N, C-alpha and C positions, 0 to 999 in steps of 0.2 A: 094399386092408387085408385080411391075410390071416384066414383062420376064426380063429385062434388069438388073433390080436390082438384080433378083434372080441369073442371070447368074454372077454378079459381085461378089455377097457373096459366091455364090459355087466356084468360081475361086479362091477367097481368101484363102477360107478355105482349097481348095485342094493343093495350093500352098504352105500354110504355114505346112499342113500335109506333103507334099512331102520333104520340106525342113528339117523338124524334122526326117523324116525316112533316108534321104540322110545321115544326121549327126550322126544318130545312127549307120548306116552300114557301119563302117570304114574298110579299106583294112586291111587285116590280116598281111600283109607284112610291116606295117608301122613302121618307125624307132621308137627306144625306147622312145625318147624325146615326138614325137607325141603320140604313145601310151599311156604314162602316162598323157599327156593333155586330151586325149579322155576319159580315165579312170576317171579322175576327173570330167570332164563333164558330164559324165554319172551319176557319184555319185551326182553331184548337180541337175541334172534334176530328179533322183530317189526322192531326198528330196522335189522336188519341187511338183512333184506329188503325195507323200505321204501327203505333207501339203493339198494340193488341194482336194484330196480324203476325208481326214479326216473333212475337213470343210463341204463337201457336206453331210458326212454322219451326222454330227451334226445338218445340217440343215433339212435333212430329219426327224431326230427323233421328229423336232418341229412341223411336220404334223399333230401328233396325237392330238395336242391341238389346231390345225389351226393356220393360220398365215394371215398376212395383204395381200391383193392381190398384193402390188408393190412388195412383196418377189417373187413373181412367178419368175421373172427374175433372179432370184440369186441361183434357185435350178434347178437339174434335175428331172423333173417331167414326169410321163407318162400322156396320155391324161385322163385316168380315174381318176388319183389324181388330175389333175388340175381341171376337172369338179366337182369332190367331193369338192374340197376346194372351189371352185368358189361359189357353192351353199350353203356354210355355211354362216351364219350370224355372225357379230362381238359379239352381245349379245345372249349368249347362255342360260343364266338362267332367261328369261324374265318372268315376270308375267303380264298377261293381265288383262284388268279391265273387260274382257268379260269372260263368260263360253267357255269351248271348243267347245261346239256345238250349242254356241248362235250366232244367226244371227246379225250381225251389218252392218252399212253403208259402202260403198266403201270409203268415207271420213275416216271414222274410221279406215278401214284397211290401208290406205295410212298413216296415222298418226302413227299406231303401227307399220308398216314397217320401218318407218323413225326411231323409238324408238329402234327398233332390230338393225337398222343399227349403233346406238350409237350417234344418232344426238343430240346435245344439245342446238343448237341455230340453227333458221331460220330467214331469212330476207324476210318479206311477206307484201303485202299490199291487202287488201280485195277487192272484187267486186262482181258483181251478179254471175259471174260463179266459182267463188272460195269461196265463202262464207261458204260453206258447209264445206270446209278444214278447215278453222278458228274456226269454231264452234267445230270440231273435236280437233283443236289444244288448245282449252280453256280446255279440259278434259285430256290432256296428263298425264299419270301416272308417266312418268319420268321428267315431269316439263320441256319440251321442251319449250325455251324462244324465243319468236318472238320480233325482233327487227322491230318496224313500222317505217321505211323511208318513208319521205314525197313524194317519186317519185320512180317509179319501176327502174330508171336508177340508182338511188341512191342505191337500195337494191340489184341490180345484181354487181355493184361494191363493195359494203360492203361484198357479199358473197365471192368475189375475193379477198377482204383483209383478210378475216377470213382464206381463204384456203392458202393465199401466206405465212402467217405468222406462219402457223401450219403444213403444209403438209396435212391436213385433208380436206374431200369434204366439200366446201361451198354450203348452199343450199339457194336458193330464190324461191319465189312463187308470182305468179300474176294472176289476172283475164283474161279474154278473151279480144280478140280485141286490144284497144290501150294500155291495161295493158301488154299484152303480146309482143306487137312490141316495147314497151320502153325497153324491155329487150336486143334487137337485139344487139346495141353496145357492151354492157358487154358481150354477148355471143362470139361475134367476138373478143372481147380484151382478153377474157380467150382462146379462140382456139388458137390465135397467141403466147400467153406467156405459153401455156401449163399449164392451171391451171385447178385442180379438181372441178368440178361443177356440181351440179345436179339442173336444172331449171324446176320448175313444173308451167304449166299453167292450168287454167280452161278453157273449151271450152263450146260452146253452145250444147243443148242436141243433140244426134246422130239423130234424125230425122231431124234437122234443118241444119246440116253440109251441106254446097253446095247450100244453100237457100239465102246468101247474108243476114242472119238473124241479129238483132241487136246486135254489138260488136263481130261478127264473123270476124275471119281472119284465114287463113290456116298458122299458125305459124309453123307447121311442113315442110311445102313445104319452108316457108320463110326462116327458119333456116338450111335447110338442108346442105350447103355449110358452115356454120359457126359453127357447132356442130359435135362433135365427133359420135354421133349417136342421133337419137331421135326417139321417140313413140307416137303413138296416141292409147290410150287405150279403145277398143271397148267392152271389156268383164270384167266385175268387178273381175272375178276370176283370171285374168292375173295381178292385181296390186301387189301381193307379188313376182312372179317373174321378173315382170318389174322393180321394184324399186330395187331388189338385182342385176339385170343385171346393171341398170343403175350406181350404186355406183361402181361396179367392173370396168365396162367400164372407168368411170370417174377417177378412181385412178391408174389403171393399165397400163403397158406399157407405151406409152408416153400420161400424163394426159390430160384430156380436159373436155369440157363441153357437159353434156348430158341434153336433155330436154324431158319431161314426159308431153304430152297434156291429159288432162282427161275431157271429156264431162261432164255436170253437172248432167245428168241423171244416168251416172255410179257411180259418187258420191255418188247419193242418193239411189243407189240400194243395197238391202239387200243380204247378202250373208255370208257363213261360210268359212274362209279363210284357205288355205292349207299352211303352213309354210315351208313345205320341200321340194319346187319343184326344179327339176333341171335345171340349166340354160341352155339357149339354144344358147351356144356360142362358139361351137366346132371349127368352121373356125377360129374365133379371137383368142381364145385360142391357137390352134396349129400354129399360126404366131407370138405369143411373143416371143421375143429372149430368148434363153437359154445361161447360163454363157459361157464366151468365152473358148476354150480350151487352154491347154498348149501349144501347137505349135503355135496357132495363138498370143498368148502373148509374145512366143520366140521370134517370127518375130519382134516385138516392141523392145524387149531387144537387139536384134542385131543391129537395127536402132540406138537405144541409146548408144550404145558401140562405134558407128562409128561416132557419132555426136561430133561437137566441139562446136557448138553455139545452142543448142537446147532451146526451149522456149514453156511452156504451154499455150494454149489458152482456158480458162474455161468458160464454160456458164452455164446457167440455170439448164441444166442437171446435173451439178455438186453438187447442193444445199443438195441433200441428201447423197452424198458423200463426204463431207468435212473432216472426219477424215483420210479416206484412200487418199484423195488428198494431205493434209497436210504431211502425211506419207511420199507420194511418193516425194514430191518436197523437204522436208528436208533431207531425204535420199540421194537423187541424187544431191541435189543442184541446180536443174534447176529453173530459175526464172519464175515466172506466172503472166499473164496479164488475166484481167477478163473483160467479156463483162457487160454491163449494167444490163442484167438479172443474171449475176453470181456475183455480188457484194456481198461478205461476205462467199463466199464458201471458200476462203483463207483468213486468217487475214491479213488485209491491214497494220497493224503495224509491220509485219514480214519483214525483211531485203530482203526476195525474192519476195516480192510482187511488180509488177510493177504498181499497180493500173489499172484503165479502160483503155481499148483500145479503137480505132475507131475513128469516125468524130471528137468528142470533147475528146478523150482519151489523156493520157499524151504523150508527144513527146517520152520519153524513151520507152515507152510501144511500140508504133508504130514502133519506130527504132529498137527495139529487134524482132520484128516480120519481118521486112523489111530486117534484115540481118542475120536472122537464117537459119541454115542448116537443122534443124528439128523442124517443127512444130506439137507439139501435141495438136491436136484438140479434147477437151473431152466436151462432152455434148453441142454441138454448131451446128448452121446451116448456117455460112458464111453469116450472114445477110448483106444487103449492107451497113448498117450506119457502120458496122464493117470493111468491106472488101475495100468501095471505088471502085476504078478500079478494076475488078477481076483480070485482066491479070498482074497486079504488083503486086498484094497482095502476099506475102511470095514468090515471084517469083525464090528465091534463094534455098527455102527448099524443102527438101522430107515432106511429111504429112501423119501423121497418124489420121485417123479420127475415132472416136469410139462414136456412137450413138445409141438410143434406137429406134430411127424411119428410117427405111429403105429408106424412101421415101427422107431423107435429105443427105443420102450417095451419093456423086458426083451429087447432084443436081445443086449446084452453082459452086463448085470447085471439081477438080479431086483430089483424094487422093492416095497415094502410097501404103498406108496399108488401108484398110476398113474393120472395124469390128463393126458387128451388136450386140450391146450389151448394158445393163445397164451399167452406168459407175461404179457403187459400186461392182459389181463382177468382173468386168474387172480390177479395180485396185487392188481388193483384191488378184487377180491372179498375176498381175504383181508384187506387192510388196511382195509376197510370192517368186516367181521367184528371185527377186533382193537380197531377205535376205539369199535363199539359195545359190546364187551365189557368193556372197561375193565380188564384184568388187568395186574397189575404183574408186570413181568418183571425177573428178578435173575439174570444170569448173569455177574456180576463175578468169582466164584471161578474159572470156567472161563477166563475171558479174563486174569486174572491167571496161570494155569497156562500159558496159550499164550505169554504174555510173556515167561515164564521162557525158553522155547525160542528166542522172538524175540531175547533179549539173549545168549543163549549160540551162537545161529548166524545172525547176520546173512548179508546177502549182503556179503560182504567180498572184498578182493583184496590182493595185494602193494604195498604203499606203497614206492616207489624213485623216485630222481632219475635213474637211469642211462639210463632208456628210457621210452617212453610205454606205459602199461598200458592195454588197449583198454577196460576197464572204466570207468576213470577219465576216458578221453575222452568215453564216452558221458554220465556224471555230468557232466563240465563242459558240454556241448551242452545237458542238459536245464536247468542253471541258468542258461545264457546265452539260453536261449529262453523261460525262465520255464514250461517244461513245456507249452507252449501249441503246439508246432509240430505238424505232421502229419508223421508220420514212417512211411515204408516201409523195407523191407529185403529182401534176397534170402534165402539160406536158409544156414544153418550157424552157427558159433560167434556171429558178430556178430549175428545174429537173436537168439539166446537173450540175450547180453549187453544188447541193447536191450531186450528184454522185461524182463529184471530191473532195469537200473539207469535207463531212462527213466521217470519215473513220469507215468502218464496219469490225468488227473482227469476228462474227458469222453470219451464215446463217440465212435466214427468218427474218431479221430486217429490210430489203430494200423492200418496195412496191411501184412498179412503172408501168406504163403502157409502156410496151417497144415496141412490136411490132406494135399495132395499135396506139399508140399516142394519147390516147382519153383524151381531157380536160375536168376536172371535176372529175377525178379519186380520187384525194386526200383526199378530206374530208370523202366520203363514205368509201374508203378504210381504213382509219384510225378508221373510226366506227366500222369495221368488226375487225380490230385487238384488239380494245378496249375491244369488247365483247368476243373474244377469250382468250386475255391474260391480263385479269384484272389487273394484278399486275406488269405489264411493263408500263414505260412510253411511251406514244405514242404522236408522233408530226407529224402534217400535215405542211411540207414547202410547201408553195403554191404561185403561182403569182395569181394578181388581176384579170385577165383576166380567168383563169381555176377555181378559187374559186367560182365566180359568177355563173359558168354553174352547180353547184350544192348546192348553197347556202341555199335552202330549208332546207339541213339537219342539220342546226343550231338548227331547231326545235327537230330533234330527239336527238341531245346531250342533250337538256334539259328536254325531255321528259323521256329518258332513263338514265339520270345522268350518262353519259360516259365522262370520265374525258380526253377527248381528247385537246390537246394543238395545236393552229394553229398559225404558223408564216407567214405572208403574205409578200411578198416581193414586195412591190406595187410601180410601176413604171408609172402607168397610160396608159400604152401601151401592145400591144401585142408583147412582149420583142423580142422573136426570129424571129418573123417575120421582126420587126424593124430592127435586125441584117442583116438580108438578104437584106432587102431594102439599108442599109447602104453599103453593101459589093457588092451587085450586080445590083442595080436599082439607082445608083446615089442618093441615101437617098429621093426618091421620096416617099410620104408617100400614101399608098394604102388602107386607111380605117383601119388604125392599132390604131389609138389614141381612147382610151376608156374612157377619162376623160369628164368633162363637155365642150361643145362646146363654152360657152361664154367665159370662162376664163381658163387658164391651170395653174395648179400648179407651175409647172416648172419655168414660167415666173413670177408669183406674188410672189411665196413663203409664200402665204397666207393660212394657214391651212384650212380656210373656203372654198377654191377652190377645196379641195381634193374631188373627184367623182369617186364612189360612197363612203359615209360615212360608213365604216364598222362598227366603234364603236357605231354609232347611230343605225344601222339595227341590231346590236346583242342586244342593250337593248330591241329592239321588241322581240327579242327570249330569252330573259332573259339569255344570256351568258355573262358573264363579259369581258370587251375588254378596250384596251387602245391602243395608237398611240404613236411612237417613231420617232423622226425626227433627233435627234443629236447623235453623235457617243458615247458621254460620257453617255448618259442616256440608252443604249442599254442593257448593263450588268444587271443592276437593273431590266428592265423590262423583260429581260428573266427570272430572278430569281423569280419576281412575277408571272409570268406565270408558272413555274414549281412549284411553291409552292403552288400554288391555288389547293384546294381540289374541283375539277371538271372541266369542260371545260372552256378554256381562248383562247381568240383571241389577238394576237399581231400584229398590223398593222405597219410594218416597211417600212418607204418611203425611197425608193432609186432612184439613178438616171437611166433615160431611155436609155441613150446612151451607158451603159455599155456592152461590147460583151463578150461572153462566147469563151475563147482562151485556148488552141489552137483550130483550127479547120481546118478540110480537105473538100474542098467544094465537094459537091455531085458529084460522078463520077470521084474523082480526087484520086491521090496515095500519097504516103507518102511524095514524092517531093514537093508535092503543099502545104503543111502543112504551115498555117497562124498562127504566133503567135504574132502579134503587131498588135496595131491601134485599135480604137473604134468609136463610132459615133461622139464624140466631137473633137478628134484629129485625122482624117482619115489620113492613109499613101496611098498615089496614088498606089503605087506597090501593095498593099493589095487590094485594090477597084477593082474588075473584072466584067465583063458582061457576064451574062450565054447566 
């Protein structure tokens, strides 16, 4: 934590504490009316402190049985308590296949360490430097399942999908050299989206490191800036401690990916493991946020009472605090916008939900932010795709920013009240204060103002029987799955349409690549979700461009019998880039056509000219598939896809000139919102030059 951030938080805490102290020390000669109010306020404060203290005591009683590392930020713990908890493994009654004093290989120790962490599934592709690990996996006493993806990028995205839909640590394993470097995009993706992940790579033997040996890459150095932490294990005796630390780091604080690089000779070395090492993370543990104090949250309460037009800006940091967020919003009647990463944290069917905000967010959501006088930023990082022009974003509002990562506080946007905390304990404390205070909230006029914009600018699209409009296809899928499916996406127009038109009422049902925007994410992420939650319907809504990037994972679906449903919105183009070409480059095509160069399907409307032929490709992978072109055939095709017991691909042909609207051009503000026009019927007022 940099000195500037430390000063910010210290100042905030001191300011909040001072305000609380000043309020508590009222002049003794105050008039009777003021004295009565002060007494009532003191009673409410006492109730709040009592509620908070009781909650902390209940939490600390749980320490005896052990807690998940993510709970560290919800308790008041001493350093020794934190280290003791951090050193405990989730599986305490583990029965090893080895005797207590029986030597075993480093690879066996690694697999047993994973078993003791409660790992039930890994995504791993074998190679020369990692085959020892795979040999040990085949002998797992807990039956760790390996999903054999057909490319390392597929496996790291699958591990992300597993983690995103469960909140647990996803695990992927690759060999050295190209196997390890193929994980790089997924590690960067997990870093930006705060996904808990442990990636394990084989490495050349220790004596060969630095010699440019066959399949040697310095993966620790390569990934240093795109992982939360990484390890090069040079001593077999360190494996139990390193694995425990890696899982703790990945899942605590702001989650993220951790890499463990293990040379092959360390995997082969014999040792007797010590399973009770103390983790060596005192500095890290001391920097984890403690629960916010009552005075800090009283400052938020004071700002809430003064506000006339408040709005919640909820991000991915709220996914594990959904019940607390719902209680806060429904108690106060404050409307809530969600980021792309926060979808599902607040039920979108609730009248208070303003859907997604940002570049392709709802006009009424962006209107609410632009006109608010108090912006409650919970678990967000003021990303450029949300804020657009920073100077004009929420320019009229006081800002409360609560986040678990101190580096995000004040990084992009100055906040008037900054609180370094996990969202869950912060909202628990704030909700307790609100209940004890008994204040009557009334933001009906503000909500009515927003509803005028909601009625004027809904998420709308062209209604036609001539072809399948992609937004309609997604709305129909949402209806036919009751909005209960786990939905993954690639990156592009289909991703934004899915975010707009599939309504999520629960957290962790929406899997997408947000910060990095990695094409090819959808199918592997769906594989991870299907492995993690086999009783759920899992649908990959994808584009033809994104889908091709990891199309080899169709083989994984068949081999592992994973019932992933794939709905490809196929327009034969890189749709989002085409949209920008239409809007900002005079519709000049700069290598964005993905179909066959000899004949275009949009011109001939001959099914034989659709390229590539996903239905034929699926036959080679033994995955059932069909194509639908007419709107009247779509519902039946979706039903067949959902009813099929196993993987199924539905190739939905859509027009390439449809645009994702609304749209705020990059670097623009709310006043620059575009709501009309497309590639087929452009309106000159919406066509601009960058």
